[in-house]
C-alpha positions, 0 to 999 in steps of 0.5 A, spaced: 648 565 391 648 564 398 651 568 404 655 563 407 657 561 401 658 569 399 662 568 406 666 563 405 669 566 398 670 573 401 674 568 406 678 565 402 679 572 397 682 576 402 686 570 407 688 564 403 690 561 409 688 555 412 684 557 417 679 561 413 678 555 408 676 550 414 671 557 416 668 556 409 668 549 409 665 549 416 659 555 414 658 551 407 658 544 411 652 548 417 649 551 412 649 544 408 645 540 413 640 544 414 637 541 407 632 536 407 636 529 409 635 527 401 640 533 399 644 533 404 649 528 401 650 532 394 651 538 397 657 535 402 660 531 397 660 539 393 664 542 398 668 536 400 671 535 393 677 539 394 683 539 400 685 545 402 693 542 399 690 542 393 686 548 394 692 552 396 696 549 389 689 551 384 690 558 387 698 559 386 698 557 379 694 562 378 
């Protein structure tokens, strides 16, 4: 697992707030942009698949 993913997971686990979610998304996006051009789009699609409101609904259902 990449350090940015671990960081994002920790933020989400500890806080669960929109600011932490967005920070994790930004960190992941930054990591995607470092990939070769042929991999950037698929990486961004993986990290942008869920909105914060959908994430929060799923998190509360657990």
